[in-house]
N, C-alpha and C positions, 0 to 999 in steps of 0.2 A: 394443420398448416394454416397460419393466419395471414390475412391480406389486408392492405390498406383499402379504403373505399375507392373503387375505380372511377375514372372520369366518365362523365356522361357521354353518350354517343359512340356506339361501336361502328366500325367500318362495315361496308357491305360484304367485304371478304369474310369478316368474322361471322356475320349472319349466314352467309352461304356455307361456310365450313361447318357451322353448327347443324344446319339442315342436312348436309351430306353425312355427318357422323350419326345423326338421328336416324336417317334412312338406312345406313349400313348396320347400325345396332339393331334396328327392327328386323332387318333381313337375317341377321345372325341369330336373333332370339327365335324367330319363326322358322328358321332353317329352310329358307326359300332356296329352292334348287337353282333358280336362274342366277342368283347372286350369292356366291360363297365368300364369307368373311370369317377369318379366324380371330382368336383373341389377341394375338400379337399385333395384328394390323390395327385393331380397334385401340389397343394401348398406345401405339405410335401416333395414331390420329388424335388421341386425347392429349398426348404431350404436345403435339403441334398446336392444338387449341390453347394450351397454357402458355406458350412462348410469349405472346404479347403481354401477358400479365407477370412475367418474371420479375420486372423491376418493382412490382407492387408487393412482392412477398416481404413481409416484415418479421415473420417468426416461423421457425420450423420446430415441430414437436413430434418426437417418435418415442412412444412409451414414456419413460421418466426423463428422457433427454430433452432439453429445451434450449435452443440456440439463441437465446435472448435473455439479458438480465432484466427481470421484471421489477417494477417499482414495489410490488408487494414483498419481494425478497429483501430489498433494502429497508423497507418499512419495518419488517420484523427485526432486523439487526438493530435499527435505530431505537426501537422500543426497548430492547435489552440494554443498549448503551446508555439510554437516558437514566436508567436505574443504577447502573454499575459505575459509570465514569464520573470523574470529578466535574463539578460545574466550572466551566471556563468562560472568560470574558470574550467579547467580540475581538477577534484577532485578524480582521480583514486587512489591516494595514501593517501587519507584522509578518516577517519572513519566518517560515517558508510558505505560510498560507497565502500571502500575497502573490508569490510566484505561481503557486498551484492554481489560484483563481485565474491568473493570466493564461496559463496553459489550457484551462477549461474552455476559454473563449477560442483559443487557437485549435486545440485538438483534445477532446475529452479523453481519448484513449491514452495519449501521451501524459496527460495530467494524472491519470490513475497509475501509470507506470512510475511516475515521480513519487506518488504516495507510497507505492510499494517499496521503492528504494529508501525513502525516509523511515518507513517502518522497520526495514531490515537493519539500517544503521542504528536506530534507537534500540532495537532488540539486542544487537551485538554489544553495544556500549553497556547495557544493563547486565547482560550475561557475563561480560568481562569483569564485573565487580565481585563475582563469586570466587572465593579462595580456591575452590575445588574444580575450577574450569578445566575441561579436558584439553590436552595439548593441541588437538585439531578442532577446537570448538568454532573457530572462525569459518570453517568449511561446512558447518552444520546447516541444514535447510531451515527455513523459517519455522516450519512445523516442529522440528526437533528442538529449536531454540525455545519456542513457547512451552513445549512439554518439559524441557529441562528447568525453566524458570518456575513452572508450577511445582515440579518435584522438589525444588529447592525452597519452596514456600516464599518466593519473592513476588510471584504473580498469582492472584487468586483465580480460581477456576472459571468464574463468570467473565472476567475481563479477558481471560485466555480464550474462552469460547467466542467472544465477539471478535477478537483478533483473528482467529482462524477463519471466521466467516468473511470478514472484510478482505483478508489476504486472498481467499478463494475467489471472491467476486472480482477483485482487482485482476487476478491472474486470468480469469475467464475473459474479461474485457480486453486485456493486453493481447490475448491469443486469438482475438477476432470476433468474439461474440458481441452482438449489437447491444448498445445501451443508449437510451435517450439522454440528451444533454442535461436535462434537469435531474434525472436519476444519477447521472455521472457526478454532478455537482454535489448531491446529497451524500453519495458514497465517498467522494474525495474529502469533503468536510468532516465526515465521520472518521476517516482515516487520519486526518490531521489531529482530531481530538485524541485519538489513540496514541499518536506520536507524543503529544503533550503529556499524556498520562504516563507513558514510559519514561519521558524526560524527568518528570517529577519523582518517580520512583528511583531513578538514577541519582538525582540530586540528594535525595534522602539518604541513600546508601553511602555515597562518597563523603557526605558531611558528618556521618556518624564515626566517632573515633573508634579505632580497633581496640584501644586500651586506655583506661583512666587511672591516674596515680595521684594520690594526695601529696602535696609538697608544702614546704614552709614559706613564710614571707621572705626569709633570707635567700631561699632558692630563687624566688621570683626576682629579687634584686640582682642576683648573680646573672640570671638569664638576660635581664634587661640591659645590663652593662657589658655583656659579652660581645665579642666579634664573631661573625659568621662567615664561613667560606661557602660561597654559592657557585656551583658549577653548572654551566649551560652549554648547549650545542646550537650552532647555527647550521641547519641542514641544507637550506635551499641556495647553495652556491656551488660553483664548480669544485672547489676544494672545501668540504665541510670543516668547521672550526669549533674547537672546544674552548670556552672562555671560563676564567676563574675570577670571582670578585671577592673582596674582603670588606664586609659591610657591618656597621653597627645596627642596632634594632631600628632606629629611626630611618636610616638609609635603606634597610631591608624593607620596611613598610612602604617607602616611596618606590622602591624597585618593583615590588609586587603590585602596587597600584597601577603601574603602567605596563605590567607584564604582558597583558593581552595585545598590546600594540607592537610588541617586539617580534622580530623574526627568529627568535631563538626559544628553546625550551629548557626548563630546569631539569637536571638529572640528579642533583643532590644539594642539600643544605646541611652543613655541619658546624657545630660550635667549635671555635678555635680554643 
């Protein structure tokens, strides 16, 4: 059991209590007939002595269980991550890291909960790119998502190991284990790096064509001059709407350029 350094100057009551406990302990050890003290009484007196120090307790360790996330635990994970993760630029002014850093100042535990959510979303997006994703894959735990991505050779085992450790540490913090503000920041930033790593893997997978076919220059001209039927859905209204557009290649390029700003999503593009 670890304690913070106590403030100087004990009260007279504390000193008197210590003397009383010392006297009773001596009587118990020497089996003095005039004063009989059993072990239970001594134990209760000992607990009474510890009550003033209850707020000073910073860490409880029983066997292998330790109710505090130590900086050494985070340092070990960081050492692994520095070798395995891609080098990223300073993202302090970029979302979601900016929001996470704001949360760290407000509530480190809430910031780590946010990191865990971001990791879960990134893992699910990446897992969703697999053609053989199970019907109920969205309900899989984070651990099973990581295992599945390793099994499908999308995620290497070293990054997966770092992910598991960060998720475990974040879970421990969210469920009440104490973590220093500086250690929480290091863990949160490491979690954000893992989110970026997963996002990069996702971008690589979705930008890879599932099939490549060699065509002629005549085919290219035909595709360029063709009209395309674009079907979209506007979901965020009282009555959802399905829209159909008929666009040439130039108009289609313009439509896709501003697609991110639209409140609708594409469900099909067909050449007419």
